[in-house]
C-alpha positions in Angstrom: 10.7 -17.9 24.3 10.9 -15.9 28.0 8.7 -13.4 29.2 11.3 -10.8 28.8 11.8 -12.0 25.3 8.3 -11.7 24.4 8.3 -8.1 25.9 11.1 -6.8 24.4 9.1 -8.1 20.8 5.7 -6.7 21.8 7.5 -3.4 22.1 9.0 -3.7 19.2 5.4 -4.5 17.5 3.9 -1.7 19.2 6.3 0.9 17.5 5.9 -1.2 14.3 2.0 -0.8 14.6 2.5 3.1 15.4 4.3 3.3 12.2 1.5 1.6 10.1 -1.1 3.4 11.7 1.0 6.9 10.3 1.2 5.4 7.0 -2.4 4.5 6.9 -3.5 8.0 7.8 -1.2 9.5 5.0 -2.6 7.2 2.5 -6.0 7.7 3.3 -5.6 11.6 3.2 -3.7 11.4 0.0 -6.3 9.4 -1.5 -9.1 11.3 -0.2 -8.0 14.4 -0.2 -5.5 14.3 -3.2 -5.6 15.3 -7.0 -4.5 11.6 -8.2 -7.1 8.7 -9.2 -7.3 6.2 -6.7 -6.0 3.8 -8.8 -2.6 5.3 -8.3 -2.8 4.2 -4.6 -3.0 0.4 -5.2 0.8 -0.4 -5.2 0.4 1.6 -1.8 -2.7 -0.4 -0.5 -0.9 -3.7 -1.4 2.0 -2.6 0.7 -0.3 -1.5 3.7 -1.9 -5.0 3.1 1.1 -6.9 3.2 2.7 -4.8 6.6 -0.5 -5.5 8.5 -0.4 -9.4 7.7 2.9 -9.5 8.7 1.9 -7.4 12.1 -1.1 -9.9 12.5 1.5 -13.2 12.0 4.2 -11.6 14.6 1.0 -11.0 17.2 -0.1 -14.6 16.9 3.9 -15.8 17.2 3.9 -13.7 20.5 0.5 -14.7 21.6 1.1 -18.1 21.4 4.3 -18.0 23.1 2.5 -16.3 25.9 0.0 -19.0 26.1 3.2 -21.4 26.2 4.4 -19.6 29.3 1.1 -19.5 30.8 1.0 -23.7 30.5 4.2 -24.2 31.8 3.9 -21.9 35.1 0.9 -23.8 35.8 2.5 -27.3 35.1 5.4 -26.0 37.5 3.0 -24.9 40.1 0.8 -27.9 40.2 
């Protein structure tokens, strides 16, 4: 993966992170302020957990790709 590809993917992950944060805040407010019992939100919390796990995995791939670029640059300079 090139630095340019990583940068574009990182930008995409920033948007996903922003959307996920907004969703978490909305679910939190619904649980805390809403009239429904907390068990009504089990599905929403499951989806949030899955989305967070997916985002974490994508960030891990990017991190590994960046370190691979760094290693390749060091080999080229040395």
